[in-house]
C-alpha positions, 0 to 999 in steps of 0.5 A: 289570453291565457288568464290567471289560472295559466299564470298560477300554474307557470308560477308553480312550475318554476317554484318546483324547478327551483326546489329541484335544483336546490335538492340536487346542489344539496346531494352534490355537496353531500357526495363531494364531502364524503369523497373528501373524507375518504381521501383525507382520512383513509390511508392507502396501503403500499403495494407489498410487491414493491419493497421500499428502499431506505434512503441512506445519507452518505457518511464521511469516512471515519465519522461513525454516523453509519452505525452510531458508534464513534470508534472501535479497537484495532489490535493486530497480531504480528508474528515471525513469518518463518517461526510460527508463534514468535510474536513481533512487538514492533510498532505499526503505523496508520497512514490514513487520516494521519493517525500515526505510530501505534503500539499494541492497540489503536483506536480507529473510527468506524466506517473507516478504510485505512492502510497500515505499515506493519513493523514500520520502524523495525530494524529487525523485520521488514515492513509489510502493508495492509488495508482494512475497513472497520464497518460498524462493529470493528474489524477482523484482523488476520495474523500478520506475518513478517519477514525477518531481515538477514543480518549476515548472509553469505556473500562471496565472489567467484572469479572468471576461472571459477575460484573464490576471490580472495586477497590470495586468489585475486582476479588477474587483470592487465591493462586494457582488460576485462573479465566477468565475475560472479557475485553470490548471496546465500540467505540464512535460514528463516531470514531474508535479504530484501523485502519479500513483500515489497515490489522492489529489488536489491542494489549493488554499488561498486566503487573503484579507483578510476586510475585502474578501473574504467568501469563496472557493470552488471546484468541490469544497470541501476542508478547509484543512490543519492545517499551513496558516498565513496568510502575511500579517498582513492575511490572516485568511480562508482556504478550500480546494478540490480540484483534479485531478492533472496531468503530462507537458505536460497542463493541468488547470483549476479554476473558483473564485468570489470574493465580496466584502464591503460594502467595495469592494476597493481597486485593487492588492488581491490574494488568494493561492492555494497549490496543494499537490501530493499524495504518499505517506507512512507513518504513523509511529505504525503505518507504515500508508500515507498518501496526501494533502498532510499526515500523521497529525500534520498535517505537509505531505508535498507536494513542490513547492507553488506560489503564485499571486497573484490581483489584484482591485480 
């Protein structure tokens, strides 16, 4: 019906559409290729308004990894608290990581937090605790001032009548009697009795013959330290109480009471007061800090305990 001419025209139209579709596909591939090139080879710029935070890997204290330096020097300057310029040459002890006893200059890790006991083994100065951090470039150490222990404070007892107790001025006590007396401690100039840098108190231990003395007591009872042992065979009783620290010429007092038994004390009888000055030490088990008059094993850590006889009769 349509004839050869119509068929020829339809064939020509189909060929044109195929050619057009082919051309369209080619352009599509070109566009996709250009976009892929841009994405792959063109870097994106970061937003300047949003600074990037670097990721820092955690470091172990003392590793030095944070700054690439393994260790640094630690040289504390220790001086007498009351005498400027008087150097103290005692050791110091680094408890952290068990670095131990040091003298002069110690080598410590960088990026390191540590605790120090100054004058840790001194018999002249009380121990002081310090905490430091090295960071990357070392540590600034301030001058460490240490309190000197008083080897000879003025210790005496005042009787109930206000007189100073002595062999010739004893406290008069009968059977089933009691009296209040006063213990006085006056520190020497530039020295201390009891560590002023420690959270601790001094302790008085009274020992007596229980035949004549029923008990003794102070203003605040304290436990008798484990290291204490009676110093005379006729002493078989003991009690303890706290007394405050004192230093640099100041005076501290402590009232105490003596109560007798039904047996009247004979003339010349006495009781003995032992006054222990508290200090700082380290627990040898775990290197924790101890403040008091004895360590974890009940060994005495005081520096200069004092003894005072109290005459009764």
